[in-house]
C-alpha positions as CSV (number, residue, x, y, z in Angstrom):
1,D,48.5,-68.6,34.1
2,C,48.7,-64.8,33.6
3,R,52.2,-64.0,32.2
4,P,52.9,-60.3,31.9
5,V,54.0,-59.2,28.5
6,S,57.2,-57.1,28.6
7,D,57.1,-53.5,27.4
8,G,59.4,-54.4,24.6
9,A,57.2,-57.2,23.4
10,A,54.0,-55.0,23.6
11,A,55.6,-52.4,21.5
12,V,56.4,-54.8,18.6
13,L,53.0,-56.6,18.6
14,S,50.8,-55.4,15.8
15,D,47.8,-57.6,16.5
16,L,45.7,-58.3,19.6
17,S,46.9,-61.3,21.5
18,R,43.5,-61.9,23.2
19,L,40.0,-60.5,22.4
20,I,36.4,-61.1,23.4
21,S,33.5,-59.5,21.6
22,V,30.0,-59.4,23.2
23,P,26.8,-58.6,21.2
24,V,23.9,-56.5,22.5
25,I,20.7,-58.0,21.1
26,E,17.4,-56.1,21.0
27,N,14.2,-57.5,19.4
28,G,16.2,-60.3,17.9
29,K,18.7,-58.1,16.2
30,V,22.3,-57.2,17.1
31,V,22.3,-53.5,17.8
32,M,25.8,-53.1,19.2
33,L,29.1,-55.0,19.7
34,A,31.4,-54.5,22.7
35,G,34.9,-55.8,22.5
36,V,37.8,-56.1,25.1
37,G,41.3,-57.2,24.1
38,D,44.9,-57.7,25.1
39,K,44.3,-59.1,28.6
40,P,47.6,-60.6,29.7
41,C,45.9,-63.9,30.6
42,A,42.9,-65.9,29.4
43,Y,39.4,-64.4,29.8
44,S,37.1,-66.0,32.3
45,E,33.3,-66.5,32.2
46,L,33.1,-63.7,34.8
47,D,35.0,-61.4,32.4
48,V,32.5,-62.2,29.7
49,E,29.5,-61.5,32.0
50,T,31.1,-58.3,33.1
51,V,31.6,-57.1,29.5
52,Q,27.9,-58.1,28.8
53,L,26.7,-56.0,31.7
54,I,28.9,-53.0,30.7
55,A,27.8,-53.3,27.0
56,S,24.1,-53.4,28.0
57,A,24.6,-50.3,30.2
58,L,26.4,-48.5,27.4
59,W,23.5,-49.3,25.0
60,R,21.0,-47.9,27.4
61,I,23.0,-44.7,27.7
62,V,23.3,-44.5,23.9
63,Q,19.5,-45.0,23.6
64,R,18.7,-42.4,26.3
65,K,21.0,-39.9,24.7
66,R,19.5,-40.5,21.3
67,A,16.0,-40.1,22.7
68,E,17.0,-36.9,24.5
69,N,18.5,-35.5,21.3
70,K,15.4,-36.5,19.3
71,A,13.2,-34.9,21.9
72,A,15.3,-31.7,21.9
73,R,15.1,-31.5,18.1
74,F,11.4,-32.2,18.1
75,S,10.9,-29.6,20.8
76,Q,12.7,-27.0,18.7
77,V,10.6,-27.9,15.7
78,L,7.4,-27.5,17.8
79,E,8.7,-24.2,19.3
80,R,9.3,-22.7,15.9
81,S,6.1,-24.1,14.3
82,T,3.8,-21.6,12.7
83,N,0.9,-23.6,14.2
84,E,0.0,-22.9,17.8
85,I,0.8,-25.9,20.0
86,Y,-0.4,-26.2,23.6
87,T,-0.1,-28.9,26.2
88,F,-2.2,-28.8,29.3
89,D,-3.0,-30.9,32.4
90,S,-5.9,-33.3,31.9
91,R,-7.2,-32.6,35.5
92,S,-6.6,-28.9,36.2
93,L,-6.6,-27.9,32.5
94,R,-3.7,-25.5,33.2
95,F,-1.3,-25.0,30.5
96,I,2.1,-26.8,30.9
97,D,3.8,-25.6,27.7
98,V,2.9,-23.2,24.9
99,N,5.1,-22.7,21.8
100,Q,6.5,-19.5,20.6
101,G,4.0,-19.1,17.7
102,A,1.1,-19.2,20.1
103,R,2.7,-16.8,22.6
104,N,3.4,-14.3,19.8
105,N,-0.1,-14.4,18.5
106,L,-1.8,-14.2,21.9
107,G,0.6,-11.7,23.4
108,Y,1.0,-13.6,26.7
109,S,4.3,-14.8,28.2
110,L,4.7,-18.5,29.1
111,Q,4.6,-17.6,32.8
112,E,1.2,-15.9,32.3
113,L,-0.2,-18.8,30.3
114,E,0.9,-21.3,32.9
115,R,-1.7,-19.7,35.2
116,M,-4.4,-20.0,32.5
117,T,-6.6,-22.8,30.9
118,P,-8.1,-23.2,27.4
119,L,-11.3,-21.7,28.8
120,D,-9.5,-18.4,29.3
121,L,-8.7,-18.3,25.5
122,K,-12.1,-19.7,24.3
123,P,-14.7,-17.7,26.3
124,E,-17.6,-19.4,24.4
125,F,-16.8,-22.6,26.3
126,S,-18.0,-23.1,29.9
127,A,-16.4,-25.7,32.1
128,E,-19.3,-28.0,31.5
129,S,-19.4,-27.6,27.7
130,F,-15.6,-28.1,27.4
131,E,-15.8,-31.3,29.6
132,K,-18.5,-32.6,27.3
133,L,-16.2,-31.9,24.3
134,V,-13.2,-33.8,25.8
135,A,-15.2,-36.7,27.4
136,P,-14.8,-39.0,24.4
137,L,-11.1,-38.5,24.5
138,R,-10.9,-39.3,28.2
139,A,-13.0,-42.4,27.6
140,G,-10.8,-43.5,24.7
141,S,-13.8,-43.7,22.3
142,K,-12.2,-41.0,20.1
143,R,-8.5,-40.4,19.2
144,H,-9.0,-36.7,18.6
145,C,-11.7,-34.1,18.2
146,D,-11.6,-31.2,15.7
147,F,-13.6,-28.0,16.0
148,I,-13.7,-24.3,15.0
149,S,-13.4,-21.7,17.7
150,R,-12.1,-18.2,18.5
151,H,-9.0,-17.3,20.6
152,R,-9.0,-14.1,22.7
153,R,-5.7,-12.3,22.7
154,K,-4.3,-10.4,25.7
155,D,-5.4,-7.1,24.1
156,G,-9.0,-8.4,24.0
157,S,-9.1,-8.9,20.2
158,Y,-10.3,-12.2,18.7
159,Y,-9.1,-14.4,15.9
160,P,-10.7,-17.6,14.3
161,V,-8.9,-20.9,14.9
162,D,-9.2,-24.5,13.7
163,V,-8.4,-26.8,16.6
164,R,-7.3,-30.4,16.8
165,L,-7.3,-31.8,20.4
166,E,-5.7,-35.1,21.5
167,I,-4.9,-36.8,24.7
168,S,-1.6,-38.5,25.4
169,A,-0.9,-41.9,26.8
170,D,1.3,-40.5,29.5
171,Q,0.6,-41.0,33.2
172,P,-1.0,-38.7,34.2
173,P,-2.3,-38.0,30.7
174,L,-1.9,-34.6,29.0
175,F,-4.0,-32.8,26.4
176,V,-2.2,-31.7,23.3
177,E,-3.9,-29.0,21.2
178,I,-2.7,-28.0,17.7
179,V,-4.2,-24.8,16.5
180,N,-4.3,-23.1,13.1
181,D,-5.0,-19.4,12.9
182,L,-7.8,-19.0,10.3
183,T,-7.5,-15.2,9.9
184,E,-5.7,-15.3,6.5
185,T,-7.8,-18.3,5.3
186,Q,-11.1,-16.6,6.1
187,A,-9.9,-13.3,4.6
188,M,-9.0,-15.1,1.4
189,Q,-12.3,-16.9,1.3
190,A,-14.1,-13.6,1.8
191,R,-12.1,-12.1,-1.0
192,I,-12.9,-15.0,-3.3
193,T,-16.6,-14.6,-2.4
194,E,-16.4,-10.8,-3.1
195,L,-14.8,-11.4,-6.5
196,S,-17.4,-14.0,-7.4
197,R,-20.3,-11.8,-6.3
198,Y,-19.2,-8.2,-7.0
199,D,-18.2,-6.2,-10.1
200,T,-14.5,-5.4,-9.9
201,V,-14.9,-1.9,-11.3
202,T,-17.8,-0.4,-9.4
203,G,-18.0,-2.8,-6.4
204,L,-21.7,-3.4,-7.1
205,P,-23.3,-6.8,-7.0
206,N,-22.8,-8.7,-10.3
207,Q,-25.8,-10.0,-12.3
208,P,-26.0,-13.5,-10.7
209,Y,-25.8,-12.0,-7.2
210,F,-28.2,-9.3,-8.1
211,E,-30.8,-11.9,-9.2
212,E,-30.2,-13.8,-6.0
213,L,-30.9,-10.6,-4.0
214,L,-33.9,-9.8,-6.1
215,S,-35.3,-13.3,-5.6
216,A,-35.0,-12.8,-1.8
217,A,-36.8,-9.4,-2.2
218,I,-39.5,-11.1,-4.3
219,D,-40.1,-13.7,-1.6
220,L,-40.5,-10.9,1.0
221,A,-42.8,-9.0,-1.4
222,A,-44.9,-12.1,-1.9
223,S,-45.3,-12.6,1.9
224,Q,-46.1,-8.9,2.5
225,D,-48.1,-8.2,-0.7
226,Y,-46.3,-5.3,-2.3
227,E,-44.8,-4.5,-5.7
228,I,-41.3,-4.2,-6.9
229,A,-40.1,-2.1,-9.9
230,V,-37.1,-3.5,-11.8
231,V,-35.2,-0.9,-13.8
232,R,-32.8,-1.5,-16.7
233,L,-30.6,1.6,-17.3
234,D,-28.3,2.1,-20.3
235,I,-25.8,4.9,-20.7
236,E,-26.1,6.2,-24.2
237,S,-22.9,6.1,-26.4
238,F,-20.7,5.4,-23.4
239,H,-18.1,3.8,-25.8
240,T,-17.2,7.3,-26.9
241,I,-15.9,8.0,-23.4
242,D,-13.4,5.1,-23.6
243,D,-12.5,6.1,-27.2
244,S,-12.0,9.8,-26.3
245,Y,-10.4,9.7,-22.9
246,G,-9.2,6.1,-22.4
247,Y,-10.4,3.2,-20.3
248,E,-9.1,4.6,-17.0
249,I,-11.3,7.7,-17.3
250,G,-14.1,5.4,-18.5
251,D,-13.9,3.2,-15.4
252,Q,-13.7,6.2,-13.0
253,T,-16.8,7.6,-14.7
254,L,-18.6,4.3,-14.1
255,K,-17.7,4.3,-10.4
256,I,-19.1,7.8,-10.1
257,V,-22.3,6.9,-11.9
258,A,-22.6,3.7,-9.8
259,S,-22.3,5.8,-6.6
260,R,-25.0,8.1,-7.7
261,L,-27.4,5.3,-8.6
262,V,-26.8,3.7,-5.2
263,K,-27.6,7.0,-3.5
264,T,-30.7,7.5,-5.6
265,A,-31.9,4.0,-4.9
266,G,-31.7,4.5,-1.2
267,N,-31.3,1.8,1.5
268,E,-34.0,-0.4,0.1
269,G,-32.8,-0.3,-3.5
270,I,-30.5,-3.0,-5.1
271,V,-28.1,-1.8,-7.8
272,T,-26.0,-3.9,-10.2
273,R,-23.8,-3.4,-13.2
274,M,-25.0,-5.8,-15.9
275,A,-22.5,-4.9,-18.6
276,K,-20.0,-2.2,-19.5
277,D,-22.6,0.7,-19.5
278,N,-25.7,-1.2,-18.4
279,F,-27.2,-1.2,-14.9
280,A,-30.2,-2.8,-13.2
281,I,-31.9,-1.4,-10.2
282,A,-34.6,-3.1,-8.0
283,F,-36.9,-0.7,-6.2
284,P,-39.1,-2.5,-3.6
285,L,-42.2,-1.2,-2.0
286,V,-43.2,0.8,-5.1
287,K,-46.7,2.1,-4.6
288,S,-47.7,3.1,-8.1
289,V,-46.6,3.5,-11.7
290,L,-46.3,7.2,-11.1
291,E,-43.9,6.6,-8.2
292,A,-41.8,4.2,-10.4
293,K,-41.7,6.9,-13.1
294,E,-40.5,9.5,-10.7
295,F,-37.8,7.1,-9.4
296,A,-36.7,6.4,-13.0
297,E,-36.5,10.1,-13.8
298,N,-34.4,10.7,-10.7
299,L,-32.0,8.0,-11.9
300,Q,-31.8,9.8,-15.3
301,L,-31.1,13.1,-13.5
302,A,-28.3,11.5,-11.4
303,V,-26.7,10.1,-14.6
304,S,-27.0,13.4,-16.5
305,E,-25.2,15.5,-13.8
306,P,-21.8,16.4,-15.4
307,V,-18.8,14.2,-14.4
308,L,-15.6,16.2,-13.8
309,L,-12.5,14.1,-14.2
310,A,-8.9,15.1,-15.0
311,E,-10.0,18.4,-16.4
312,H,-12.6,16.7,-18.5
313,E,-16.3,17.6,-18.3
314,I,-18.3,14.5,-19.2
315,H,-22.0,14.6,-20.1
316,L,-24.1,11.4,-20.0
317,E,-27.6,10.4,-20.9
318,A,-29.6,7.4,-19.6
319,K,-32.3,5.3,-21.3
320,I,-34.5,3.3,-19.0
321,G,-36.9,0.3,-19.2
322,I,-39.1,-0.8,-16.3
323,S,-40.9,-4.0,-15.4
324,F,-43.1,-4.8,-12.3
325,Y,-43.4,-7.6,-9.9
326,P,-45.9,-9.4,-10.0
327,T,-47.6,-7.9,-13.0
328,D,-44.8,-8.6,-15.6
329,G,-43.3,-11.7,-13.9
330,I,-42.7,-13.5,-10.7
331,A,-39.1,-14.6,-11.2
332,A,-36.0,-12.4,-11.0
333,H,-34.5,-13.3,-14.4
334,Q,-37.9,-12.8,-16.0
335,L,-38.3,-9.3,-14.6
336,V,-34.7,-8.4,-15.6
337,Q,-35.3,-9.7,-19.1
338,R,-38.6,-7.8,-19.5
339,A,-37.1,-4.6,-18.2
340,G,-34.4,-5.1,-20.8
341,I,-37.1,-5.5,-23.6
342,A,-38.6,-2.2,-22.4
343,L,-35.1,-0.6,-22.4
344,N,-34.7,-1.5,-26.1
345,H,-37.9,0.3,-26.9
346,A,-36.8,3.3,-24.7
347,K,-33.7,3.6,-26.8
348,T,-35.9,4.6,-29.8
349,D,-37.9,7.1,-27.7
350,K,-36.5,10.5,-28.5
351,V,-38.6,12.3,-26.0
352,S,-38.3,10.7,-22.6
353,G,-36.1,7.7,-23.1
354,L,-38.3,5.9,-20.6
355,R,-40.6,3.0,-21.3
356,F,-42.6,0.5,-19.2
357,F,-42.8,-3.1,-20.3
358,E,-46.0,-4.1,-22.2
359,R,-47.0,-7.6,-23.2
360,E,-47.2,-6.4,-26.8
361,M,-43.4,-5.7,-26.7
362,N,-42.7,-9.3,-25.9
363,D,-45.2,-10.5,-28.6
364,L,-43.5,-8.2,-31.1
365,L,-40.1,-9.4,-30.2
366,L,-41.1,-13.0,-30.6
367,S,-42.8,-12.3,-33.9
368,K,-39.6,-10.6,-35.2
369,I,-37.5,-13.7,-34.1
370,A,-40.0,-16.0,-35.8
371,L,-40.0,-14.0,-39.0
372,T,-36.2,-13.9,-39.1
373,N,-36.0,-17.6,-38.6
374,D,-38.6,-18.2,-41.4
375,M,-36.6,-16.0,-43.8
376,R,-33.4,-17.8,-43.0
377,H,-34.9,-21.2,-43.5
378,G,-36.6,-20.0,-46.8
379,I,-33.2,-18.8,-48.1
380,E,-31.7,-22.2,-47.2
381,R,-34.5,-23.9,-49.2
382,G,-34.0,-21.5,-52.2
383,E,-37.5,-20.0,-51.8
384,F,-36.2,-16.4,-52.5
């Protein structure tokens, strides 16, 4: 029997007089408890079933609310992501959503993008080539595809992108595209390449890159049967410039000299800075020894022209050694080395400061090295 509890009695009761507690079980685990208490009479089975239904309904509401909150938070993360994120319809290919990062980079509003497809941003793709790209995703044989492309902004400019494309399991399915702008990455790679290939003071190719360019020129000369003159040029007593005026003036002087050498070498010439005051120049299509000599003398004239910097008038003199492809060698490093041997002989030439490589120079150098080694070994053996 249900006997009402008087108001006075209810006020003094500190504990529940009746209570039922119903668990909500999901995947074999209790995920929520729902309790009802203080009914004035005993609970019936119908009451228990009713509480179970209410508890299950409450759990579904809690789960839905959690999912909505999670989706909202995830949506905010995607919207603020520095990556470009696109979703588009798998049939029409029209964009459904595009995050803020992509809209800022492209210059389009969301309303404009909703009337567009990936083909509008990636003009190198046709409808057929794009369909061929996504066909494995549609068939389920691939989970994603990655490729490099370019995106076209609203102003018509392009930027390189790294793209990962996936297809969702929704019905109807959606394509999800995550895009990384490669502009800064490629600029950094270009800078690294520049630093690895070019002299930081003059901007000229460094020695390894020069020999790479010279090797390519040799291959072309071999196929078209012409000669190449390789020049080694040394600026006499350049260290006095650094000692007298400082390294900043010295570096500025080197830049001016490098610019003059490039101008003198012309479009076909290849100029490098080998060391502090030492340069190498490749002069393809040389027709004769006389032409090579005239070229070398023009280089000397370019160096000897006064350099005016910070109220200083700087006078320089160049010594030059020359080797020829294919007469003196057929490999880049060999030609550079032999032009260097000729340069060492030119430094002792007080008249012209210009010498061509001769086989006897190399033989003499080898003889000196052998003699020096013999003397060193003799001293070690106590023969002197």
